[in-house]
N, CA and C atoms as an extended XYZ file, in Angstrom:
303
Properties=species:S:1:pos:R:3:atomname:S:1:resname:S:1:resid:I:1 pbc="F F F"
N         0.932       -1.269       -0.163 N   MET     1
C        -0.101       -0.101       -0.415 CA  MET     1
C         0.939        1.244        0.029 C   MET     1
N         0.686        2.221       -1.201 N   THR     2
C         1.523        3.186       -1.559 CA  THR     2
C         0.466        4.288       -0.921 C   THR     2
N         0.290        5.077        0.045 N   ILE     3
C        -0.856        6.154        0.374 CA  ILE     3
C        -0.425        7.694       -0.264 C   ILE     3
N        -1.086        8.439       -1.373 N   GLY     4
C        -0.752       10.170       -1.118 CA  GLY     4
C        -1.543       11.142       -0.654 C   GLY     4
N        -0.998       11.642       -0.727 N   VAL     5
C        -2.358       12.721        0.302 CA  VAL     5
C        -1.772       14.192       -0.552 C   VAL     5
N        -3.238       14.320       -1.288 N   THR     6
C        -3.297       16.100       -1.678 CA  THR     6
C        -4.388       16.636       -1.301 C   THR     6
N        -4.110       17.979       -1.932 N   ASP     7
C        -5.131       19.283       -0.957 CA  ASP     7
C        -6.507       18.693       -2.541 C   ASP     7
N        -7.678       19.233       -2.312 N   VAL     8
C        -8.472       19.173       -3.455 CA  VAL     8
C        -9.428       20.158       -2.921 C   VAL     8
N        -8.618       21.861       -3.061 N   PRO     9
C        -9.741       22.284       -2.617 CA  PRO     9
C       -11.135       23.188       -3.248 C   PRO     9
N       -11.645       22.572       -3.892 N   GLU    10
C       -12.923       22.325       -4.438 CA  GLU    10
C       -14.019       21.657       -3.716 C   GLU    10
N       -13.076       20.736       -3.119 N   ARG    11
C       -13.963       19.671       -2.187 CA  ARG    11
C       -13.860       19.900       -1.097 C   ARG    11
N       -12.791       21.116       -0.707 N   GLU    12
C       -12.316       21.281        0.934 CA  GLU    12
C       -12.038       19.949        1.614 C   GLU    12
N       -11.099       19.451        1.061 N   ARG    13
C       -10.689       18.099        1.660 CA  ARG    13
C        -9.566       17.930        1.315 C   ARG    13
N        -8.646       17.096        2.288 N   PHE    14
C        -7.508       16.157        1.386 CA  PHE    14
C        -7.839       14.625        1.464 C   PHE    14
N        -7.460       14.618        0.280 N   GLU    15
C        -7.782       12.870        0.646 CA  GLU    15
C        -6.444       11.803        0.049 C   GLU    15
N        -6.808       11.011        0.897 N   ALA    16
C        -5.607       10.214        0.529 CA  ALA    16
C        -6.123        9.020       -0.423 C   ALA    16
N        -5.728        8.861       -1.467 N   ARG    17
C        -5.643        7.594       -2.467 CA  ARG    17
C        -4.046        6.692       -2.146 C   ARG    17
N        -4.585        5.251       -2.723 N   ASP    18
C        -4.132        4.008       -2.762 CA  ASP    18
C        -2.932        3.926       -4.176 C   ASP    18
N        -2.296        4.326       -4.248 N   SER    19
C        -1.124        4.295       -5.626 CA  SER    19
C        -0.985        2.516       -6.462 C   SER    19
N        -1.547        1.566       -5.011 N   ASP    20
C        -1.510        0.474       -5.408 CA  ASP    20
C        -2.338       -0.178       -5.498 C   ASP    20
N        -3.581        0.486       -5.641 N   ALA    21
C        -4.710        0.120       -6.060 CA  ALA    21
C        -5.598        0.645       -6.876 C   ALA    21
N        -5.195        0.912       -7.442 N   ASP    22
C        -5.432        2.489       -8.839 CA  ASP    22
C        -6.629        3.764       -8.389 C   ASP    22
N        -4.997        4.242       -7.191 N   GLU    23
C        -5.518        5.275       -6.806 CA  GLU    23
C        -7.379        5.211       -5.938 C   GLU    23
N        -7.092        4.146       -5.482 N   ALA    24
C        -8.707        4.432       -4.838 CA  ALA    24
C        -8.893        5.182       -3.271 C   ALA    24
N        -9.586        5.504       -3.058 N   LEU    25
C        -9.883        6.808       -2.017 CA  LEU    25
C        -9.658        5.514       -0.702 C   LEU    25
N        -8.169        6.258        0.440 N   ALA    26
C        -8.342        5.257        1.114 CA  ALA    26
C        -8.895        6.225        2.273 C   ALA    26
N        -9.085        7.502        2.417 N   GLY    27
C        -9.670        8.531        3.396 CA  GLY    27
C        -9.874        9.924        3.319 C   GLY    27
N       -10.342       10.617        3.537 N   TYR    28
C       -10.304       12.474        3.555 CA  TYR    28
C       -10.633       12.878        4.698 C   TYR    28
N        -9.839       14.216        4.430 N   LEU    29
C        -9.746       15.069        6.068 CA  LEU    29
C       -10.698       16.186        5.419 C   LEU    29
N       -11.639       16.479        6.388 N   THR    30
C       -12.545       17.776        5.491 CA  THR    30
C       -12.089       19.269        6.405 C   THR    30
N       -12.493       20.356        5.477 N   TYR    31
C       -12.234       21.369        6.727 CA  TYR    31
C       -12.721       22.895        5.819 C   TYR    31
N       -12.339       23.804        6.660 N   GLN    32
C       -13.122       24.792        5.667 CA  GLN    32
C       -12.209       26.186        6.104 C   GLN    32
N       -12.043       27.196        5.095 N   LEU    33
C       -11.129       27.886        5.706 CA  LEU    33
C       -11.154       29.435        5.030 C   LEU    33
N       -11.153       30.290        5.956 N   THR    34
C       -11.275       31.346        5.862 CA  THR    34
C        -9.962       32.224        6.098 C   THR    34
N        -9.925       32.880        5.133 N   GLY    35
C        -8.310       33.624        5.076 CA  GLY    35
C        -7.300       32.773        5.701 C   GLY    35
N        -6.172       33.131        6.182 N   LYS    36
C        -5.424       32.301        7.053 CA  LYS    36
C        -5.531       31.485        7.783 C   LYS    36
N        -6.886       31.185        8.480 N   ILE    37
C        -7.318       30.500        9.525 CA  ILE    37
C        -8.016       29.076        8.951 C   ILE    37
N        -7.591       27.571        9.123 N   ILE    38
C        -7.730       26.784        8.111 CA  ILE    38
C        -8.573       26.003        9.601 C   ILE    38
N        -9.550       25.261        9.889 N   ALA    39
C       -10.717       24.563       10.694 CA  ALA    39
C       -10.583       23.227       10.143 C   ALA    39
N       -10.424       22.233       10.721 N   TYR    40
C       -10.034       20.778       10.364 CA  TYR    40
C       -10.919       20.188       11.218 C   TYR    40
N       -12.285       19.604       10.547 N   THR    41
C       -13.604       19.397       10.888 CA  THR    41
C       -14.088       17.794       10.704 C   THR    41
N       -12.902       17.029       10.062 N   HIS    42
C       -13.630       15.647       10.192 CA  HIS    42
C       -12.363       15.127        9.258 C   HIS    42
N       -12.255       13.642        9.744 N   VAL    43
C       -11.294       12.608        8.867 CA  VAL    43
C       -12.268       11.067        9.162 C   VAL    43
N       -12.173       10.954        7.550 N   GLU    44
C       -13.127        9.839        7.628 CA  GLU    44
C       -11.715        8.466        6.743 C   GLU    44
N       -11.616        7.216        7.254 N   VAL    45
C       -11.009        6.397        6.711 CA  VAL    45
C       -11.979        5.433        5.793 C   VAL    45
N       -11.526        5.088        5.011 N   THR    46
C       -12.414        4.474        3.617 CA  THR    46
C       -12.263        2.529        4.266 C   THR    46
N       -13.527        2.145        4.727 N   VAL    47
C       -13.409        0.771        5.181 CA  VAL    47
C       -12.897        0.249        4.333 C   VAL    47
N       -12.072       -0.833        4.907 N   GLY    48
C       -10.278       -1.791        4.211 CA  GLY    48
C        -9.567       -0.834        3.876 C   GLY    48
N        -9.339       -0.091        4.691 N   TYR    49
C        -8.185        1.352        5.201 CA  TYR    49
C        -8.115        0.751        6.680 C   TYR    49
N        -9.135        0.603        6.980 N   ASP    50
C        -9.259        0.767        9.005 CA  ASP    50
C        -8.082        0.509        9.248 C   ASP    50
N        -7.343        0.818       10.811 N   GLY    51
C        -6.296        0.131       10.855 CA  GLY    51
C        -4.595        0.171       10.948 C   GLY    51
N        -5.045        1.524        9.858 N   THR    52
C        -3.721        1.357        8.635 CA  THR    52
C        -3.370        2.820        9.606 C   THR    52
N        -1.928        3.688        8.645 N   ASP    53
C        -1.708        4.912        9.327 CA  ASP    53
C        -2.773        5.829        7.912 C   ASP    53
N        -3.661        5.689        7.614 N   VAL    54
C        -4.194        6.425        6.516 CA  VAL    54
C        -4.291        7.674        7.607 C   VAL    54
N        -5.449        7.964        8.514 N   ALA    55
C        -5.421        8.924        9.309 CA  ALA    55
C        -4.279        9.942        9.693 C   ALA    55
N        -3.036        9.033       10.102 N   ASP    56
C        -1.940       10.044       10.940 CA  ASP    56
C        -1.503       10.890        9.377 C   ASP    56
N        -1.390        9.590        7.954 N   ALA    57
C        -0.860       10.288        6.993 CA  ALA    57
C        -1.413       11.723        6.743 C   ALA    57
N        -2.868       12.020        6.853 N   LEU    58
C        -3.397       12.830        6.197 CA  LEU    58
C        -3.421       14.068        7.136 C   LEU    58
N        -3.740       13.633        8.516 N   THR    59
C        -3.329       14.818        9.709 CA  THR    59
C        -2.487       14.865        9.430 C   THR    59
N        -0.973       14.368        8.964 N   ARG    60
C         0.460       15.122        9.291 CA  ARG    60
C         0.287       16.211        8.000 C   ARG    60
N        -0.155       15.333        6.788 N   ALA    61
C        -0.356       16.382        5.508 CA  ALA    61
C        -0.848       17.349        5.475 C   ALA    61
N        -1.801       17.605        6.027 N   ALA    62
C        -2.966       18.508        6.053 CA  ALA    62
C        -1.907       19.930        7.505 C   ALA    62
N        -1.928       19.221        8.164 N   MET    63
C        -0.768       19.872        9.374 CA  MET    63
C         0.338       20.473        8.406 C   MET    63
N         1.262       19.613        7.878 N   ASP    64
C         2.367       20.481        7.357 CA  ASP    64
C         2.029       21.552        6.051 C   ASP    64
N         0.576       21.153        5.022 N   ASP    65
C         0.403       22.391        4.138 CA  ASP    65
C         0.072       23.320        5.234 C   ASP    65
N        -0.782       23.646        5.920 N   ALA    66
C        -0.940       25.324        7.361 CA  ALA    66
C         0.010       25.306        7.662 C   ALA    66
N         1.289       24.962        7.858 N   ARG    67
C         2.356       25.416        8.218 CA  ARG    67
C         2.951       26.029        6.969 C   ARG    67
N         3.667       25.341        6.079 N   VAL    68
C         4.021       26.525        4.982 CA  VAL    68
C         3.367       27.357        4.249 C   VAL    68
N         1.585       26.989        4.431 N   ARG    69
C         1.206       28.162        3.890 CA  ARG    69
C         1.038       29.401        5.545 C   ARG    69
N         1.390       29.156        6.074 N   GLY    70
C         1.792       30.227        7.572 CA  GLY    70
C         0.319       30.580        7.457 C   GLY    70
N        -0.872       29.565        8.065 N   ARG    71
C        -2.189       29.392        8.452 CA  ARG    71
C        -2.230       29.147        9.954 C   ARG    71
N        -3.391       29.583       10.454 N   THR    72
C        -3.658       28.985       11.999 CA  THR    72
C        -4.266       27.769       11.950 C   THR    72
N        -4.637       26.991       12.402 N   VAL    73
C        -5.224       25.830       12.788 CA  VAL    73
C        -6.270       25.946       13.833 C   VAL    73
N        -7.190       25.005       13.550 N   VAL    74
C        -8.252       25.198       14.494 CA  VAL    74
C        -9.048       23.500       14.310 C   VAL    74
N        -8.942       22.874       15.722 N   ALA    75
C        -8.609       21.970       15.671 CA  ALA    75
C       -10.566       21.535       16.186 C   ALA    75
N       -11.317       21.428       15.082 N   ILE    76
C       -12.479       20.952       15.406 CA  ILE    76
C       -12.793       19.594       15.529 C   ILE    76
N       -12.378       18.244       15.425 N   TYR    77
C       -12.779       17.027       15.054 CA  TYR    77
C       -11.511       16.651       16.304 C   TYR    77
N       -12.607       15.980       17.913 N   PRO    78
C       -12.035       15.721       18.893 CA  PRO    78
C       -10.093       14.514       18.886 C   PRO    78
N       -10.400       13.700       17.927 N   PRO    79
C        -9.220       13.089       17.235 CA  PRO    79
C        -8.281       13.828       17.310 C   PRO    79
N        -8.594       14.623       15.907 N   LEU    80
C        -7.487       15.794       15.462 CA  LEU    80
C        -6.573       16.247       16.738 C   LEU    80
N        -7.447       16.732       17.865 N   THR    81
C        -6.919       17.413       18.755 CA  THR    81
C        -5.999       16.613       20.222 C   THR    81
N        -6.283       15.254       20.378 N   GLN    82
C        -5.715       14.202       20.379 CA  GLN    82
C        -4.417       13.620       20.126 C   GLN    82
N        -4.222       13.711       18.505 N   TRP    83
C        -3.377       13.436       17.624 CA  TRP    83
C        -2.240       15.122       17.824 C   TRP    83
N        -2.484       16.088       18.021 N   LEU    84
C        -1.519       17.020       18.368 CA  LEU    84
C        -1.292       17.216       19.630 C   LEU    84
N        -2.040       16.382       20.760 N   ALA    85
C        -1.056       16.510       21.881 CA  ALA    85
C         0.384       15.653       21.754 C   ALA    85
N        -0.114       14.842       21.097 N   SER    86
C         1.353       14.013       21.285 CA  SER    86
C         2.224       14.183       19.990 C   SER    86
N         2.176       15.422       19.121 N   HIS    87
C         2.621       16.126       18.801 CA  HIS    87
C         3.292       17.885       18.053 C   HIS    87
N         4.175       17.745       19.752 N   PRO    88
C         3.989       18.919       19.583 CA  PRO    88
C         4.591       19.949       18.723 C   PRO    88
N         5.335       19.670       17.695 N   GLU    89
C         5.818       20.157       16.777 CA  GLU    89
C         4.974       21.268       15.846 C   GLU    89
N         3.797       21.435       16.011 N   TYR    90
C         2.423       21.852       15.627 CA  TYR    90
C         1.906       22.625       16.128 C   TYR    90
N         2.423       22.640       17.760 N   ARG    91
C         2.070       24.195       18.692 CA  ARG    91
C         1.740       25.126       18.083 C   ARG    91
N         2.679       25.782       17.502 N   LYS    92
C         2.749       26.787       17.435 CA  LYS    92
C         2.439       27.585       16.038 C   LYS    92
N         1.041       26.656       15.341 N   ILE    93
C         0.334       26.917       14.222 CA  ILE    93
C        -1.414       26.370       14.424 C   ILE    93
N        -1.420       26.136       16.306 N   VAL    94
C        -2.870       25.870       16.374 CA  VAL    94
C        -3.189       26.547       17.508 C   VAL    94
N        -4.683       27.106       16.677 N   ALA    95
C        -5.323       28.447       17.963 CA  ALA    95
C        -5.761       27.422       19.179 C   ALA    95
N        -5.241       28.130       20.460 N   GLY    96
C        -5.427       27.483       21.722 CA  GLY    96
C        -4.317       26.357       21.887 C   GLY    96
N        -3.192       26.413       21.156 N   SER    97
C        -2.402       25.375       22.128 CA  SER    97
C        -1.879       25.017       23.475 C   SER    97
N        -2.228       25.874       23.677 N   LYS    98
C        -1.721       25.625       25.140 CA  LYS    98
C        -2.367       25.053       26.157 C   LYS    98
N        -3.205       24.816       25.339 N   LYS    99
C        -4.482       23.655       26.093 CA  LYS    99
C        -4.474       22.249       25.951 C   LYS    99
N        -3.789       22.532       24.510 N   ILE   100
C        -3.152       20.387       24.074 CA  ILE   100
C        -1.778       19.918       24.669 C   ILE   100
N        -2.289       19.391       25.251 N   ARG   101
C        -1.024       18.500       26.437 CA  ARG   101
C        -1.359       17.476       26.092 C   ARG   101
C-alpha cells in the first residue's frame, strides 16, 4: 500500500489515495478555510483501510500544508486534538494550543 495525500480545494478536503490500488480513495480530511484560518472538521478512513496509517498520513499532510502556507489551525474534530497532543511540533500554528497537553 502506497498512500499519497493531496489537497482538493474545490471539495474542501485532503484526500488519501492508494496508488497500489488504482488510486482508490483511502480516506479524507475535511476543512473550512477563511483567510489564513483553517478549521479541520473531520477525518474519514474508507472501509478496508481502517487500522492503517491513513488517518495519520492525512493529518500530518494537512498540518504540514498549513505550516507551509502560514495558516492558523483550528482543531474541531476531537481525535485531531488528541493527535496534536502527541505532536508538539505543530503547536505554534494551532489556535489555543496552550490547552493541548
